[in-house]
N, C-alpha and C positions, 0 to 999 in steps of 0.2 A: 169647680170641677169634681169630677168624681176622679176614684183613684185608678178605673181603669184605661180611662181618657189620658190621664198624668203619665201612668205608665209606655201608652201607645206616642204622648209626644214628646216624654223627657229617652226613656229606655231604645225605644224603636230607633233612631234616627243615629244614638251612637252606635247602637250593634250594626246598622246598616255601613257605616263610616270602619268601624271593624273589619268587618266582613269585607269590605272594597278595599281594603288596605291591606288583605291578608291573602285575598285571592287570586291574585297577580304573582305575588312571591310562590304559591306555590303553585302556578299553574307553568311559569320559566324555570327551562333546565336549569340546574344549577349545573356551574362549572363541577369538575369533577376534576381532584386532586391527584397530583402524579406520582408514580411512586418511583422509587431511589433509580432505576432501570434507566426510565424513561431519561428523568434529569440529566444521569451520566450521558447517555446517548446525545443527548443534544448538547452537552456542551462539547463531547470528543467530537462531534461532526462539525461546530462553530470552530475549533480552537486548532486554528492553522502552524501555532508552535507546537501545540501537541503531537498532530499529523507529520510533520518535518523531524522533530524526534521518534517518532515510530518507525518511518525507512531509514533513518541515520541508524535505528537497531538493528534492522533487517540485512543491512549493506554492512556492519559489522558483522553479525554474524556470517557473511554470503563471505570477506575476506578469510575469515577465521578459518571458513572449512576449505577455501583455495588457496588459504598458507600452507597445507598440508600436503596437498596433494603431489605428486612426483610430475616434474617435466615433461613429455612426449620424447622419444627418439627422433630425430630429423632424418629424411634419406629425400633430396633432391637427384635427378636424373637432367641432363639437359643436352639435347643435340645444336651444333651450329655449324653452320657452311654449307646447309643441302642446299642442291642447286635445283631449284623449280622449275625455271623455264629452261628451252636448251640455250645456247650459249655458238654461237656461228655454225650452226648445224646441230651440234654434240652433245648428248644430251644425255649426262650418267650423273643420275641425281644423288647417289651416295661417293661418288668419289673423294669430297673433299669434306664428307662430315665428319664434324668430333666429336667423340659422343665422351659428355664428362657425369661423372658420380661426383655425393657426398653425402656423407652420415655424420649426424652431428650426435650429442647425446650431454644433458648437463650432471657431470658427477658433482653432486655434494658431496662438500668434507665436513668433517667435526660436527657431524648431527645438524646441521645447520635448517634441516627442515625441520626439527621439535622444537628448535628455535626462536622460529619464526610462529611457528604456533604459540608457546608458552605468551613469548612478545603480542600478540592479536589478542590472548583472551586477555592479558592485563589491561590490556584499551580497552576494550569490553566489560570491562567491570568499572 
């Protein structure tokens, strides 16, 4: 056997096996790695407890804002006893009408509004 034939019979098959094994790995797309932001966003979307806690924090902030608001004054006007249809042929629509009005305003004493705000700030922490 000549040296060129031994090279062809021994080395060439091993070279073909090596290339055959390495080539598909290079042609296949490699899986890309995740960045920290991608992992964090996947975790946040999948974790229901975390989402519920975020909603609770938002509600606490809203309660803190509304704790310091002043209540609106309320004015009420009402009419009662208005005659809508004629009675025994006589129709006097405003003869028995009673007008009622009321006004109310919640007056807070002793800095209650500020105390409510402080309580909600403590609860949120």
